[in-house]
C-alpha positions as CSV (number, residue, x, y, z in Angstrom):
1,M,135.2,55.6,92.6
2,H,137.8,55.2,89.9
3,P,139.9,58.4,89.2
4,S,138.9,58.4,85.5
5,F,135.1,58.2,86.2
6,V,133.1,59.4,83.3
7,P,129.3,59.5,83.8
8,T,127.2,57.4,81.4
9,R,123.8,58.8,82.4
10,A,122.4,62.1,83.7
11,F,119.1,63.7,84.6
12,F,117.5,67.1,85.1
13,T,115.9,68.0,88.4
14,K,114.7,71.1,90.2
15,G,113.2,72.2,93.5
16,I,111.9,75.1,95.6
17,G,112.3,75.4,99.4
18,V,110.8,77.9,101.8
19,H,111.9,78.2,105.4
20,K,112.9,80.8,108.0
21,N,116.5,79.6,107.8
22,K,118.4,80.0,104.5
23,L,120.2,76.6,104.8
24,Q,117.0,74.8,105.7
25,S,115.2,76.3,102.6
26,F,118.1,74.9,100.5
27,E,117.6,71.5,102.1
28,L,113.8,71.6,101.3
29,A,114.7,72.5,97.7
30,L,117.0,69.5,97.5
31,R,114.1,67.3,98.9
32,E,111.7,68.6,96.3
33,A,114.4,67.8,93.6
34,G,114.9,64.3,95.1
35,I,118.6,64.7,95.8
36,E,118.7,65.6,99.5
37,K,120.3,62.3,100.5
38,Q,123.4,62.7,98.3
39,N,126.8,64.1,99.1
40,L,126.7,66.5,96.2
41,V,129.9,67.5,94.4
42,Y,129.6,70.5,92.1
43,V,131.4,70.1,88.8
44,S,131.8,72.4,85.8
45,S,130.0,72.4,82.6
46,I,130.9,69.4,80.4
47,Y,128.2,66.9,79.3
48,P,130.3,63.7,78.7
49,P,130.5,62.0,75.3
50,N,128.0,59.1,74.9
51,C,126.2,60.1,78.1
52,K,122.4,59.3,78.0
53,L,119.8,61.6,79.4
54,V,117.3,59.7,81.5
55,D,114.1,60.9,83.1
56,L,113.9,62.1,86.7
57,N,112.2,59.0,88.2
58,E,114.7,56.7,86.6
59,G,117.6,58.8,87.8
60,V,116.5,59.3,91.3
61,Q,115.9,55.6,91.7
62,Q,119.6,54.9,90.9
63,L,120.8,57.1,93.8
64,K,121.8,55.7,97.2
65,A,121.8,57.6,100.5
66,G,125.2,59.1,101.3
67,Q,126.5,58.5,97.7
68,I,129.0,60.9,96.3
69,T,127.0,62.5,93.5
70,F,128.3,64.8,90.9
71,C,126.1,67.6,89.5
72,V,126.0,70.9,87.8
73,M,123.7,73.1,89.9
74,A,122.3,76.6,89.7
75,R,121.1,77.9,93.1
76,N,119.5,81.2,94.1
77,A,117.7,82.5,97.2
78,T,115.9,85.5,98.5
79,N,114.2,86.6,101.7
80,E,112.3,89.5,100.1
81,K,108.5,89.1,99.9
82,G,107.3,89.0,96.2
83,R,110.8,89.1,94.7
84,L,111.0,86.8,91.6
85,V,113.9,84.4,92.1
86,G,115.2,81.8,89.7
87,S,117.8,79.2,88.8
88,C,118.3,77.3,85.6
89,V,120.7,74.8,84.0
90,G,120.8,74.7,80.2
91,M,122.3,72.0,78.1
92,A,123.5,71.8,74.4
93,F,123.9,68.4,72.8
94,P,126.3,67.8,69.9
95,A,125.0,65.8,66.9
96,N,128.0,63.5,67.2
97,H,127.6,61.6,70.5
98,E,131.4,61.0,70.6
99,H,131.8,64.7,71.2
100,Y,131.1,66.4,74.5
101,G,128.3,68.9,75.1
102,Y,127.9,71.8,77.4
103,I,125.9,72.6,80.5
104,S,125.4,76.1,81.8
105,E,124.2,77.5,85.1
106,H,122.2,80.8,85.3
107,T,120.6,82.5,88.3
108,A,118.6,85.8,88.2
109,F,116.1,87.9,89.9
110,G,113.1,89.3,88.1
111,Q,113.1,86.9,85.1
112,E,110.3,84.6,84.1
113,E,110.8,80.9,83.3
114,K,111.0,81.4,79.6
115,E,113.5,84.2,79.8
116,I,115.8,82.4,82.3
117,G,115.5,79.1,80.4
118,D,116.4,80.7,77.0
119,F,119.3,82.5,78.5
120,A,120.7,79.2,80.0
121,E,120.2,77.4,76.7
122,D,121.9,80.2,74.9
123,L,125.0,80.1,77.2
124,A,125.3,76.3,76.7
125,S,124.7,76.4,72.9
126,T,127.1,79.3,72.4
127,M,129.9,77.5,74.3
128,L,129.3,74.3,72.2
129,A,129.1,76.3,68.9
130,T,132.6,77.9,69.6
131,T,134.1,74.4,70.1
132,Q,132.5,73.0,66.9
133,G,133.8,75.9,64.7
134,I,130.3,77.2,63.9
135,E,130.6,80.8,62.6
136,F,127.9,83.2,64.0
137,D,127.5,86.8,65.1
138,P,127.3,86.9,68.9
139,E,125.3,90.1,68.6
140,T,122.3,88.5,66.9
141,A,119.3,87.3,68.9
142,Y,119.5,83.8,70.4
143,D,116.6,82.6,68.2
144,E,118.6,83.5,65.1
145,R,121.8,81.9,66.4
146,R,119.9,78.8,67.5
147,E,118.8,78.3,63.9
148,I,122.4,78.7,62.7
149,Y,123.6,76.2,65.3
150,L,120.9,73.6,64.3
151,M,121.4,74.1,60.6
152,S,125.2,73.5,61.0
153,G,124.4,69.9,61.7
154,K,126.9,70.0,64.6
155,I,124.4,70.8,67.4
156,I,121.4,68.7,67.5
157,D,119.4,70.2,70.4
158,S,119.3,72.3,73.6
159,R,117.2,72.1,76.7
160,S,116.8,73.8,80.0
161,L,115.0,73.4,83.3
162,P,114.1,76.7,84.8
163,C,112.9,77.0,88.4
164,V,111.3,80.3,89.2
165,T,109.1,81.5,92.1
166,K,108.3,84.5,94.3
167,G,109.8,85.1,97.6
168,V,107.7,84.7,100.8
169,G,107.7,87.3,103.5
170,N,110.0,86.7,106.5
171,M,111.2,83.5,105.0
172,W,114.0,82.3,102.8
173,T,113.0,81.0,99.3
174,T,115.6,78.9,97.5
175,T,115.4,77.7,93.9
176,I,117.7,75.0,92.4
177,S,118.0,73.5,89.0
178,A,120.5,70.7,88.4
179,V,121.9,68.1,86.0
180,V,122.8,65.1,88.1
181,F,125.4,62.6,86.8
182,L,125.2,58.8,87.3
183,P,127.8,56.1,86.7
């Protein structure tokens, strides 16, 4: 892999795993997400310029067993029966594809999918807005700020992929949500 590798494509994925052992519950979550055969390298939160978002099936088909695979991943686990556990990655896309976007990771207990998804999108959008020079009041609700971000013409969209479930008794329950990068 060339030292100046910049991904050209990416995809969202998520998974849930349940097992008596914590590590194996993580493995099962990776399997459900379709990325269990990769050597995953966690990277920080930049969505590269000119990177194309592809669907899950197309992305997974491009992966090879043992491949070094870069991703931004949110991961959470519980062994408490009935505890709501969740993970989410959110992404904010700039209007100018020559500019980079942002990806955020968020994990929580007790939050529903919409709540955890909106929070992750808010994080990514706010990080992107600050780099784009968009003026906003950070104390206003995300829905209001999102309108300001979109009306600025500098941020075109945001997305998230929440993964939320309830813990199972006497077992580990792991949730993952990730953006996986491809060459």
